[in-house]
C-alpha positions in Angstrom: 26.3 -13.3 -7.2 26.8 -9.7 -7.9 25.8 -6.9 -5.5 22.5 -6.7 -7.2 20.6 -9.9 -7.6 20.1 -10.5 -11.3 16.6 -11.5 -11.9 15.1 -13.1 -15.0 11.3 -12.4 -15.4 9.2 -14.9 -17.3 6.0 -13.3 -18.3 5.3 -9.5 -18.5 1.5 -9.5 -18.5 -0.8 -8.4 -15.8 1.8 -8.8 -13.1 4.5 -6.8 -14.7 4.5 -4.6 -11.6 6.5 -7.4 -9.9 9.3 -6.8 -12.4 9.1 -3.1 -11.9 9.4 -3.6 -8.1 12.4 -5.9 -8.7 14.3 -3.4 -10.9 16.2 -1.4 -8.3 19.7 -0.9 -9.7 22.2 -0.4 -6.8 19.5 -1.2 -4.2 19.6 -5.0 -4.2 18.1 -6.3 -7.5 17.8 -5.7 -11.2 15.8 -7.2 -14.0 18.6 -8.7 -16.1 16.5 -10.5 -18.6 12.8 -11.1 -19.5 11.0 -13.7 -21.5 7.6 -13.1 -23.1 5.9 -14.6 -26.1 4.6 -11.2 -27.3 7.1 -9.4 -29.6 5.5 -6.1 -28.9 6.2 -6.6 -25.2 9.7 -7.8 -25.8 10.4 -4.6 -27.8 9.6 -2.5 -24.7 11.8 -4.4 -22.3 15.0 -2.2 -22.8 12.9 0.9 -22.2 11.3 -0.5 -19.1 14.4 -2.1 -17.6 17.7 -0.5 -18.7 20.3 -3.2 -19.6 17.8 -6.1 -19.7 17.8 -8.6 -22.4 14.5 -9.7 -24.0 14.0 -13.2 -25.3 11.0 -15.3 -26.5 12.1 -18.7 -25.0 12.2 -18.7 -21.2 14.7 -21.6 -21.3 17.5 -19.3 -22.3 17.0 -17.4 -19.0 17.4 -20.7 -17.1 20.6 -21.5 -19.0 22.1 -18.1 -18.6 24.9 -17.6 -16.1 23.9 -13.9 -16.0 20.6 -14.7 -14.2 20.7 -15.5 -10.5 17.0 -16.1 -9.9 13.7 -16.1 -11.8 10.2 -14.7 -11.3 7.4 -16.8 -13.0 4.4 -14.6 -13.7 2.9 -16.5 -16.6 -0.7 -17.9 -16.8 -1.6 -20.3 -14.0 -1.7 -23.4 -16.1 2.0 -23.0 -17.0 3.3 -22.6 -13.5 4.0 -26.3 -12.9 6.2 -26.9 -16.0 8.1 -23.6 -15.9 8.7 -23.6 -12.1 10.0 -27.2 -12.2 12.3 -26.3 -15.1 13.7 -23.4 -13.1 14.1 -25.5 -10.0 16.0 -28.2 -11.9 18.2 -25.5 -13.4 19.2 -24.5 -9.9 17.6 -21.0 -10.1 15.8 -19.8 -7.0 12.3 -19.2 -8.2 9.4 -16.9 -7.3 6.1 -18.3 -8.5 3.2 -15.9 -8.7 0.1 -17.2 -6.9 -1.7 -19.5 -7.3 1.1 -22.0 -7.1 -0.8 -24.3 -9.5 -4.3 -25.1 -10.7 -4.6 -28.4 -8.9 -3.4 -30.2 -5.8 -1.3 -32.5 -7.9 0.5 -29.7 -9.8 1.3 -28.0 -6.5 2.7 -31.2 -5.0 4.8 -31.7 -8.1 6.4 -28.3 -7.7 7.0 -28.8 -3.9 8.5 -32.3 -4.6 10.8 -30.9 -7.3 12.0 -28.2 -4.9 12.7 -30.8 -2.2 14.5 -33.1 -4.6 16.7 -30.4 -6.2 17.3 -28.4 -3.1 16.6 -25.2 -5.1 14.8 -22.4 -3.2 11.1 -22.0 -3.9 9.1 -18.9 -3.1 5.4 -18.2 -3.8 4.0 -14.7 -4.4 1.2 -14.5 -1.9 1.7 -10.7 -1.6 -1.3 -10.2 0.6 0.8 -11.4 3.6 2.7 -8.2 3.0 -0.3 -5.9 2.8 -0.7 -3.4 5.7 -4.3 -4.4 6.3 -3.5 -8.1 6.7 -0.5 -7.5 8.9 -2.5 -5.1 11.1 -5.1 -7.8 11.6 -2.5 -10.4 12.3 -0.8 -8.2 14.9 -4.1 -7.6 16.6 -4.8 -11.3 16.8 -1.3 -12.1 17.9 -1.6 -9.7 20.8 -4.7 -11.4 22.0 -6.9 -8.4 21.6 -9.9 -10.5 20.5 -8.9 -13.7 22.4 -8.5 -17.0 20.5 -9.9 -16.8 16.9 -12.9 -19.1 16.4 -14.5 -18.0 13.1 -13.5 -16.0 10.1 -15.8 -14.5 7.5 -14.6 -12.9 4.2 -16.6 -11.0 1.6 -14.8 -10.2 -1.6 -16.5 -7.5 -3.8 -14.9 -7.5 -7.3 -16.3 -4.6 -9.3 -13.8 -5.0 -12.1 -14.3 -8.8 -12.3 -16.0 -8.7 -15.7 -13.0 -6.9 -17.1 -10.1 -8.5 -15.2 -11.3 -12.1 -15.3 -13.7 -12.6 -18.1 -11.9 -11.1 -21.1 -8.9 -13.4 -21.2 -7.7 -16.8 -20.2 -8.9 -16.5 -16.6 -12.5 -17.2 -17.8 -11.4 -20.7 -19.1 -11.6 -23.4 -16.4 -9.0 -25.4 -18.2 -6.5 -22.7 -17.4 -7.6 -21.7 -13.9 -9.8 -24.5 -12.5 -12.1 -21.6 -11.4 -12.1 -18.2 -9.7 -12.8 -19.9 -6.4 -9.2 -21.1 -6.8 -7.5 -18.4 -8.9 -9.0 -15.4 -7.2 -9.7 -16.8 -3.8 -6.3 -18.3 -3.3 -5.2 -15.0 -1.8 -8.1 -14.9 0.7 -8.0 -18.5 1.7 -4.3 -18.1 2.5 -5.1 -15.0 4.6 -7.8 -16.9 6.4 -5.3 -19.7 7.2 -2.7 -17.2 8.3 -5.0 -15.2 10.6 -6.7 -18.4 12.0 -3.5 -20.4 12.5 -4.6 -23.5 10.7 -5.3 -25.1 7.3 -8.6 -26.2 5.8 -9.4 -29.9 6.0 -13.0 -29.9 4.8 -15.0 -27.7 2.4 -18.3 -27.3 0.7 -19.4 -24.6 -1.8 -22.1 -23.3 -4.1 -21.7 -21.0 -7.1 -22.9 -20.1 -10.5 -22.3 -18.1 -13.7 -25.0 -15.6 -13.2 -24.2 -12.5 -15.3 -21.3 -13.1 -17.7 -22.4 -16.4 -19.2 -24.7 -14.8 -21.9 -22.8 -11.5 -22.7 -21.1 -10.9 -26.1 -17.8 -12.8 -26.6 -14.9 -12.3 -29.0 -14.1 -14.8 -31.6 -11.2 -17.2 -30.9 -7.7 -15.7 -31.5 -9.2 -12.2 -31.4 -7.1 -9.6 -29.5 -8.5 -7.9 -26.4 -9.9 -4.5 -27.1 -7.7 -1.4 -26.7 -8.1 0.1 -23.3 -9.5 -3.1 -21.8 -8.0 -2.4 -18.4 -8.5 1.3 -18.5 -12.1 1.7 -19.7 -14.9 0.0 -17.8 -18.6 -0.4 -18.6 -21.5 -0.1 -16.2 -23.7 -1.8 -15.4 -22.1 -5.2 -15.6 -24.6 -6.4 -18.2 -23.3 -3.8 -20.6 -19.9 -5.5 -20.8 -18.9 -7.0 -24.1 -15.8 -8.5 -25.9 -15.6 -11.3 -23.3 -13.2 -14.2 -23.9 -14.5 -16.8 -26.3 -14.5 -19.4 -23.5 -16.4 -18.3 -20.4 -17.1 -21.3 -18.1 -16.0 -20.2 -14.6 -18.4 -19.0 -11.9 -18.9 -15.2 -11.3 -20.5 -15.8 -7.8 -19.3 -18.3 -5.3 -19.7 -19.0 -1.5 -17.4 -21.4 0.4 -17.4 -22.9 3.9 -14.3 -24.3 5.5 -13.4 -26.3 8.6 -9.8 -25.9 9.7 -7.5 -28.4 11.4 -7.7 -26.4 14.6 -11.5 -26.3 14.7 -11.9 -22.8 13.3 -14.9 -22.4 11.0 -14.5 -20.0 8.1 -16.6 -18.7 5.2 -15.7 -16.9 2.0 -17.9 -15.1 -0.6 -16.9 -13.7 -4.0 -18.9 -11.7 -6.5 -17.6 -10.3 -9.8 -20.4 -7.8 -10.6 -20.5 -5.7 -7.5 -20.2 -1.9 -7.8 -17.2 -1.7 -5.5 -13.9 -3.5 -5.1 -12.5 -4.5 -1.8 -12.1 -7.3 0.7 -13.9 -7.3 4.0 -12.7 -9.6 6.8 -14.3 -10.3 10.1 -12.5 -12.4 12.7 -14.4 -13.3 15.9 -12.5 -14.7 18.9 -13.3 -15.7 22.4 -13.0 -12.1 23.6 -14.0 -9.8 20.7 -14.0 -9.3 17.0 -12.2 -7.3 14.4 -13.3 -6.0 11.0 -11.6 -4.0 8.3 -13.3 -1.0 6.6 -11.4 -0.7 3.4 -8.1 -2.6 2.6 -5.7 0.2 1.6 -3.3 2.4 3.4 -5.2 4.8 5.6 -8.2 2.6 5.9 -9.3 1.2 9.3 -9.4 -2.1 11.2 -11.9 -1.8 14.1 -12.0 -3.9 17.2 -14.9 -4.5 19.5 -13.9 -6.3 22.7 -16.3 -5.1 25.3 -20.0 -5.9 25.6 -22.5 -7.4 25.3 -24.4 -4.6 23.5 -26.6 -3.7 20.6 -25.3 -2.4 17.3 -22.3 0.0 17.7 -20.8 1.7 14.8 -18.1 3.1 17.1 -15.5 0.4 17.9 -13.6 0.1 21.2 -10.3 0.5 19.3 -9.6 1.7 15.8 -6.3 0.9 14.1 -5.2 2.8 11.0 -3.7 0.8 8.1 -0.1 2.1 7.8 0.8 4.4 5.0 2.7 2.8 2.1 3.5 3.5 -1.5 3.8 1.3 -4.5 1.6 -1.4 -6.1 -0.9 -3.3 -3.9 -0.3 -0.9 -1.0 3.4 -1.5 -1.0 3.0 -5.2 -0.8 4.8 -5.9 -4.1 7.9 -4.0 -3.1 7.9 -5.7 0.2 7.5 -9.2 -1.1 10.1 -8.7 -3.8 12.5 -7.6 -1.0 11.8 -10.7 0.9 12.3 -12.9 -2.1 15.7 -11.4 -2.9 16.8 -11.9 0.6 15.6 -15.5 0.5 17.2 -16.2 -2.9 20.5 -15.1 -1.5 20.4 -16.4 2.1 17.5 -18.8 2.5 15.7 -19.1 5.7 12.1 -18.9 6.9 9.8 -16.3 5.1 6.4 -14.8 5.7 5.1 -16.5 2.6 5.2 -20.2 2.7 5.1 -22.8 -0.2 3.1 -25.2 2.0 0.5 -22.5 2.8 0.4 -21.8 -0.9 -0.4 -25.4 -1.6 -3.0 -25.6 1.1 -4.8 -22.5 -0.3 -4.9 -24.1 -3.8 -6.1 -27.4 -2.3 -9.0 -25.8 -0.4 -10.0 -23.8 -3.5 -9.7 -26.8 -5.8 -11.9 -29.0 -3.6 -14.4 -26.1 -3.1 -14.6 -25.8 -6.9 -15.3 -29.5 -7.1 -18.0 -29.1 -4.5 -19.8 -26.2 -6.1 -19.9 -28.1 -9.4 -21.2 -31.1 -7.6 -24.2 -29.5 -5.9 -22.4 -28.5 -2.7 -21.1 -31.9 -1.7 -18.5 -31.6 1.1 -15.0 -32.8 0.3 -11.9 -33.4 2.4 -8.7 -31.6 1.5 -5.9 -34.1 0.7 -3.1 -33.8 3.3 0.5 -33.0 2.2 3.3 -35.5 2.6 4.7 -35.0 6.1 8.3 -35.0 4.8 7.6 -32.1 2.4 5.8 -30.2 5.1 8.7 -30.6 7.5 11.2 -29.6 4.8 9.5 -26.3 4.0 8.7 -25.6 7.7 12.5 -25.7 8.3 13.2 -22.9 5.7 14.2 -25.4 3.0 17.5 -26.1 4.7 19.9 -28.4 2.8 19.3 -32.0 3.5 22.1 -34.1 5.0 
């Protein structure tokens, strides 16, 4: 490999900021090539990433000796096929979350990585967000004792624009937003609580966006669709021609270490942020905002009545770049991993387990809230990834 890791990016849509974070000439990595089906996007590649080659067929990136590793940032339902092709081609691969849209697709990717020995990385960038790392540090120090329950509320004010005007609204391509959108938060719950979900039940519905005006099939999204936003939510129009995913969902989880967790998601709230509460045997924490400069508050004395003032207030560290600096940080970790291997903060097994919990929760909410057990992962695969994907003897 050259001094700069030469990265091929497959898909330059909503997660193009990953490619931007990866293009750091002279500082570890460059975008050497990009594949996208849209000719208008391909035409801009040389302007965005000096020296990069733009192609339509991603397979030419996999065959190229000038590409050291690839980033897969295509729609969710394509991850399995493209990731497995990259792994078989021997290219270390970054797969944007969610890893897949079913337990089976995730297991196929993990098995392919195991069989080929090619390095697999999954883009759960929230593990690199300052608010999440601050909460994890607080828990690791024992400031709230042993975690026993985790509650998450996810307010998605732009949900009608981000997730109901393109392929995200079609369950054939996502399974549902309780998987696609919640995969981040389920992974964070698992990371903070130190366990994986074994049993779920959920309720949800399509309450607002089911009856709003839709575009005809094969009609392009309106200009300014991610820059101009309507309010109230019922004023939105130009939705995707297929809208059959839920815009409200609630999910309950039991983890393998006994922790009980709950997750709630709404796509027509007026504000946009995630609110976490973790309660342990000696206190609780809660974040107020999820960006640099916001706060994580800890209450670990009591008992008392309502107290707005916490015992300790932690400020989320300053950071620059997309997603509070998380995209730059996760790309840095991927480049190091692609070159040297080893254990990483993100974890393909954890990525699979978040998809598995979301997939079974989606089945539950479409089956009247029936509880379901999460399928376990093959122990051999689990051990392989826990060891940092070291070469097998």
